[in-house]
C-alpha positions in Angstrom: 46.1 -30.7 30.9 47.8 -27.5 31.9 48.1 -27.4 35.7 47.6 -31.2 36.0 49.4 -32.0 39.3 48.4 -35.9 39.2 51.2 -36.7 36.8 55.0 -36.3 36.3 58.0 -36.4 39.0 56.6 -35.4 42.3 59.6 -33.5 43.6 60.1 -31.4 40.4 56.4 -30.4 40.4 56.5 -29.5 44.0 59.5 -27.4 43.6 58.2 -25.6 40.5 54.8 -25.1 42.3 56.5 -24.0 45.6 58.9 -21.5 44.3 56.4 -18.9 42.9 54.2 -19.1 46.1 57.5 -18.5 48.2 58.4 -15.6 46.1 54.9 -14.2 46.3 55.1 -14.5 50.0 58.4 -12.7 50.3 57.4 -10.0 48.1 54.2 -9.4 50.3 56.3 -9.2 53.4 58.8 -6.9 51.7 55.8 -4.7 50.6 54.4 -4.3 54.2 58.0 -3.3 55.3 58.5 -0.8 52.6 55.0 0.8 53.2 55.6 1.1 56.8 58.8 2.9 55.9 57.0 5.4 53.6 54.4 6.0 56.2 57.0 6.5 59.0 59.3 8.8 57.1 56.8 10.8 55.0 54.1 11.4 57.5 55.4 10.5 61.2 55.4 8.2 63.9 51.7 8.7 64.8 50.8 7.7 61.4 53.0 4.5 61.7 51.2 3.8 64.9 47.8 4.2 63.2 48.7 1.8 60.6 49.9 -0.7 63.1 46.6 -0.5 64.9 44.5 -0.8 61.6 46.7 -3.8 60.5 45.6 -5.9 63.6 42.0 -5.3 62.7 42.5 -6.2 59.0 44.4 -9.4 59.9 41.6 -10.6 62.0 39.0 -10.0 59.1 41.2 -11.3 56.3 41.9 -14.5 58.1 38.4 -15.5 57.5 38.9 -14.8 53.8 42.0 -16.7 53.7 40.3 -19.7 55.3 37.5 -19.6 52.7 40.1 -19.2 49.9 42.1 -22.4 51.1 38.7 -24.2 51.3 37.9 -23.1 47.7 41.6 -24.3 46.6 40.8 -28.0 48.1 37.4 -28.1 46.5 38.6 -26.7 43.2 41.7 -29.0 43.2 39.5 -32.1 43.9 37.2 -31.3 40.9 40.2 -30.5 38.6 41.9 -33.7 39.7 38.8 -35.7 38.5 38.7 -33.6 35.3 35.4 -32.1 36.2 36.1 -28.6 35.0 32.4 -27.5 35.4 32.5 -28.5 39.1 35.7 -26.5 39.6 34.1 -23.6 38.0 31.0 -23.9 40.3 33.1 -24.0 43.4 35.3 -21.2 42.2 32.3 -19.1 41.3 30.7 -19.8 44.7 33.9 -18.8 46.6 34.5 -15.8 44.8 30.8 -14.5 44.8 30.5 -15.4 48.4 33.8 -13.8 49.6 33.4 -10.5 47.6 29.9 -10.1 48.8 30.8 -10.8 52.4 33.8 -8.2 52.2 31.5 -5.6 50.7 29.0 -6.0 53.4 31.8 -5.9 56.0 33.4 -2.8 54.3 30.2 -0.8 54.4 29.7 -1.9 58.1 33.2 -1.2 58.9 33.1 2.4 57.5 30.4 3.3 60.0 31.9 1.4 63.0 35.5 2.3 62.4 35.4 4.8 65.1 34.0 2.3 67.7 36.7 -0.4 66.7 39.4 1.9 67.3 38.0 3.0 70.7 37.7 -0.8 71.7 41.3 -1.1 70.8 42.3 1.9 73.0 44.0 3.4 70.1 46.2 6.4 71.3 44.6 9.8 70.7 47.6 11.0 68.9 47.0 8.5 66.2 43.2 8.1 66.5 42.3 10.6 63.5 44.9 9.2 61.2 43.8 5.6 62.0 40.1 6.4 61.4 40.7 7.9 57.9 43.1 4.8 57.1 40.8 2.3 58.5 37.8 3.7 56.6 39.6 3.6 53.1 40.9 0.2 54.0 37.2 -1.1 54.8 35.6 0.4 51.8 38.3 -1.2 49.4 38.3 -4.4 51.1 36.5 -6.3 48.2 39.6 -5.6 45.9 41.8 -7.5 48.4 39.5 -10.2 48.8 39.1 -10.7 45.0 42.6 -10.8 44.6 43.1 -13.6 47.3 40.4 -15.6 45.8 41.5 -15.5 42.4 45.1 -16.5 43.6 43.7 -19.5 45.8 41.6 -20.7 43.0 44.4 -20.6 40.4 46.6 -22.7 42.7 43.8 -25.2 42.8 44.2 -25.9 39.2 47.9 -26.1 39.3 48.7 -22.5 38.3 51.2 -20.6 40.9 52.9 -18.3 38.3 50.0 -16.1 37.5 49.4 -15.4 41.2 53.2 -14.5 41.4 53.0 -12.2 38.3 49.9 -10.5 39.9 51.8 -10.2 43.2 54.9 -8.5 41.4 52.6 -6.0 39.8 50.7 -5.3 43.1 54.0 -4.8 45.1 55.5 -2.6 42.4 52.3 -0.3 42.1 51.9 -0.1 45.8 55.6 0.7 46.6 55.7 3.4 43.7 52.3 4.9 44.3 52.7 5.3 48.1 54.9 8.4 48.1 53.0 10.1 45.3 49.6 9.8 47.0 51.0 10.6 50.4 52.8 13.6 49.4 50.8 14.6 46.3 53.7 14.5 43.7 52.8 15.5 40.2 49.1 15.7 39.4 48.0 13.9 42.6 46.7 15.8 45.5 48.4 15.3 48.9 46.3 12.7 50.7 48.5 11.9 53.7 47.7 8.4 55.3 44.7 8.0 53.2 46.9 7.9 50.1 48.8 5.2 51.5 45.5 3.1 51.9 44.4 4.1 48.5 47.7 3.1 47.1 47.2 -0.4 48.4 43.7 -0.7 47.1 44.7 0.4 43.6 47.7 -2.2 43.7 45.1 -4.8 44.8 42.7 -3.8 42.0 45.6 -4.0 39.5 46.8 -7.4 40.5 43.1 -8.8 40.4 42.7 -7.1 36.9 45.7 -8.8 35.8 44.7 -12.1 36.7 41.1 -11.8 35.5 42.5 -10.5 32.1 45.0 -13.3 31.7 42.2 -16.0 32.7 40.0 -14.8 29.9 42.7 -14.1 27.2 44.2 -17.7 27.7 40.8 -19.3 28.3 42.1 -20.9 31.5 39.9 -23.4 33.1 38.6 -21.1 35.8 36.9 -18.7 33.3 33.2 -18.1 33.5 31.3 -17.1 30.4 27.6 -16.7 29.6 25.4 -19.0 31.6 28.4 -19.9 33.8 28.4 -16.5 35.3 25.5 -17.6 37.4 27.9 -19.8 39.3 29.0 -16.4 41.1 25.8 -16.8 43.1 26.9 -19.2 45.8 25.4 -22.7 45.6 24.1 -24.7 48.9 26.4 -27.4 48.6 29.5 -25.5 47.6 28.8 -22.7 50.2 28.5 -25.3 53.1 31.7 -26.9 52.1 33.6 -23.5 51.8 32.1 -22.1 55.2 32.3 -25.5 57.2 36.0 -26.1 55.9 37.1 -22.5 55.6 36.2 -21.1 59.3 38.5 -23.7 60.9 41.2 -22.9 58.5 40.9 -19.2 59.2 40.6 -20.0 63.0 44.1 -21.7 63.0 45.6 -18.4 61.7 43.7 -16.5 64.6 45.1 -19.1 67.2 48.6 -18.5 66.0 48.4 -14.7 65.6 46.6 -14.4 69.2 49.1 -16.6 71.0 51.9 -14.5 69.3 50.4 -11.4 70.9 50.2 -13.0 74.2 53.8 -14.0 74.0 54.8 -10.4 73.0 53.1 -9.1 76.2 55.1 -11.7 78.2 58.3 -10.7 76.7 57.6 -7.1 77.2 57.6 -7.9 81.0 61.3 -8.6 80.8 62.2 -5.1 79.6 63.1 -3.1 76.7 66.3 -4.9 75.9 64.5 -8.2 75.8 61.6 -6.9 73.8 63.9 -5.5 71.1 65.9 -8.5 70.9 62.7 -10.7 70.5 61.4 -8.3 67.9 64.7 -8.5 66.0 64.5 -12.3 66.2 60.9 -12.4 65.0 62.1 -10.7 61.8 64.4 -13.5 61.1 61.9 -16.2 62.2 59.2 -14.9 59.8 61.5 -15.5 56.8 62.4 -18.8 58.3 58.9 -20.3 58.2 58.1 -19.1 54.7 59.4 -22.1 52.9 57.1 -24.4 55.1 53.9 -22.0 54.0 55.0 -22.2 50.4 55.6 -26.0 50.2 52.6 -26.9 52.5 50.4 -25.0 50.1 51.9 -26.9 47.2 51.4 -30.2 48.8 47.8 -29.3 49.8 47.0 -28.3 46.1 48.7 -31.5 44.6 47.0 -33.8 47.1 43.7 -32.2 46.5 44.0 -32.9 42.6 45.2 -36.4 43.5 42.3 -37.1 45.7 39.9 -36.0 43.2 41.4 -38.4 40.8 41.4 -41.2 43.2 45.3 -41.5 43.3 45.4 -42.1 47.2 48.7 -44.0 46.9 50.3 -41.2 45.3 49.2 -38.7 48.2 51.8 -40.5 50.6 54.5 -40.2 48.3 53.7 -36.4 47.8 53.5 -35.9 51.4 56.9 -37.7 52.1 58.7 -35.6 49.4 57.2 -32.5 50.4 58.4 -33.1 54.1 61.9 -34.0 53.0 62.1 -30.9 50.7 60.6 -28.5 53.3 62.8 -30.0 56.2 66.1 -29.6 53.9 65.4 -26.0 52.9 64.3 -24.8 56.5 67.3 -26.6 58.1 69.7 -24.9 55.8 68.1 -21.4 56.6 68.1 -22.3 60.3 71.9 -23.1 60.1 72.5 -19.7 58.1 70.8 -17.8 60.8 72.6 -19.7 63.5 76.2 -19.2 62.1 75.4 -15.5 60.9 73.2 -14.4 63.9 75.3 -11.6 64.8 75.5 -9.8 61.5 71.8 -10.5 60.7 70.7 -9.2 63.9 72.7 -6.0 63.5 70.4 -5.2 60.5 67.9 -4.4 63.2 69.7 -3.8 66.4 72.8 -1.4 66.9 76.2 -2.9 67.6 77.0 -2.9 71.1 73.2 -3.0 72.0 72.5 -5.0 75.1 69.6 -6.8 73.1 72.1 -8.4 70.8 73.5 -11.1 73.4 69.9 -11.8 74.5 68.8 -12.2 70.8 72.0 -14.4 70.1 71.1 -16.6 73.2 67.4 -17.3 72.1 68.5 -18.4 68.5 69.7 -21.9 69.3 66.8 -22.7 71.7 63.8 -21.2 69.5 65.0 -21.8 66.0 64.6 -25.6 66.0 60.9 -25.3 66.8 60.4 -23.8 63.5 62.1 -26.8 61.7 59.8 -29.0 63.7 56.7 -27.1 63.0 57.5 -27.5 59.4 56.7 -31.2 59.7 53.3 -30.4 61.3 52.5 -27.9 58.4 53.1 -30.5 55.7 51.1 -33.1 57.3 48.2 -30.7 57.9 48.4 -29.6 54.4 47.7 -33.0 53.3 44.9 -33.5 55.9 43.3 -30.3 54.7 43.2 -31.4 51.2 41.2 -34.4 52.2 38.7 -32.0 54.0 40.1 -32.9 57.6 40.2 -29.3 59.3 38.9 -29.8 63.0 41.6 -31.9 64.1 44.4 -29.8 63.0 42.6 -26.8 64.5 42.4 -28.5 68.0 46.1 -29.5 67.6 47.2 -25.9 67.0 45.1 -24.7 69.9 46.6 -27.2 72.3 50.2 -26.6 71.2 49.9 -22.8 71.2 47.9 -22.3 74.5 48.0 -25.2 77.0 51.5 -26.2 75.6 53.5 -23.0 74.9 51.7 -20.7 77.2 51.1 -23.1 79.8 54.7 -24.0 79.7 55.9 -20.4 80.3 53.7 -20.1 83.5 54.7 -23.5 84.9 58.3 -23.0 84.3 58.9 -19.4 84.9 59.2 -19.9 88.7 62.0 -22.3 88.1 63.9 -20.9 85.2 62.8 -17.3 84.7 62.9 -15.7 81.4 64.3 -18.9 80.0 60.9 -20.3 80.1 59.8 -17.9 77.2 62.4 -19.4 74.9 61.9 -23.2 76.0 58.3 -22.8 75.5 58.7 -22.9 71.7 60.5 -26.2 71.3 58.3 -27.7 74.0 55.2 -26.8 72.1 56.7 -27.9 68.8 57.5 -31.4 70.0 54.0 -31.9 71.3 52.5 -30.5 68.0 54.5 -32.7 65.8 53.9 -35.7 68.0 50.1 -35.2 68.1 50.0 -34.5 64.4 52.0 -37.5 63.4 49.9 -39.7 65.6 46.7 -38.4 64.0 48.2 -38.8 60.6 49.3 -42.3 60.9 46.1 -43.2 62.6 44.5 -42.4 59.0 40.8 -41.9 60.1 40.7 -38.4 58.8 40.9 -39.7 55.2 37.1 -40.6 55.6 36.4 -36.9 55.0 37.7 -37.0 51.4 35.5 -36.4 48.5 36.3 -39.5 46.5 34.5 -39.4 43.2 37.6 -40.7 41.1 38.6 -44.2 40.4 39.7 -46.4 43.4 43.3 -46.1 44.5 
């Protein structure tokens, strides 16, 4: 069966499934960077500041959609693994219907509340009008992005990582190309300014979603809904309860990580402009360093979900172990590249001779290993997530980000000064991995699995 992740060599399957997801993540990050360049160069710094304010709001809202999407992936994967295609379609339809309707409601409400949201964020007056125009368009076109996310997540649940990649390539190409046309009004397009940038993203998301939908129906892929199956788009009680109950904690993990990151930025800013610039440049490198872990953990979660559905629980530990070895090998190589080539890499963001360069070089060997360790946590969490265990990983993430990382900073700052910023990273990583390994080995979380397949 196409997309079957319950058979065949595990390592090869992981690689083939992870690489498209990794490329998709890289393209999405690149798209955001290039869009910021278009806005900054074609409109100005006030518009760039406006998009930064709007992106914070959008991340908070889309975190919930990502969480619901991951929960849908798990449920679809379990059903697909036990060869229950109709159950996979029911879950997929419920997830798509719920998230699309939810995003439409949020979009309409956001259109009217956008000005108040910007006021709550204390958006600078110089950027306020542009931010309002941008945010309203983003709100009202939010269903396109939600649909694209849910289609990608559902497809990965049935073992298809290539179609979401093709859709992402199309999305990024259209977004990058359409931005200057809609911003400046080139050719038949009227000049729309920052509104044009938001419309460009919406158009690109619509095109990516349309490609996936068209391909699903043309190839008659497992998730296609026809005739009476279209009623599955009306969320059903049991499926909706699972998606919400498991999706909210998954989305909350993203919010915890991002909020802790904002706190760290505030603490770094206290050390002055040079340290702040050094940290900002380093974050650009660290963002790419953690991408393999995201992709491989996603692949592990999809594979484990299918094997749980098939009742192949002994194969799960093999998937987890090989996923961990693969992730640690790739991440370790990237970490060594960043360490040994830190100066030329940092010079892509910082001017040669800048006082920020030695500060950034100093923090690399301290912080970078925390990302290698966190990769272990992500793989184990991906396995637990596929069994439906989401609360414990959420608690561990909270403890590692706040009492451990932020708490370490305040406890150690009086002793080692700004060094507490950098050493807080490995300290929190060691505790997070220790807690995750202890919970994983204990094994009680497996009781949350939906075991409808044959016994292991």
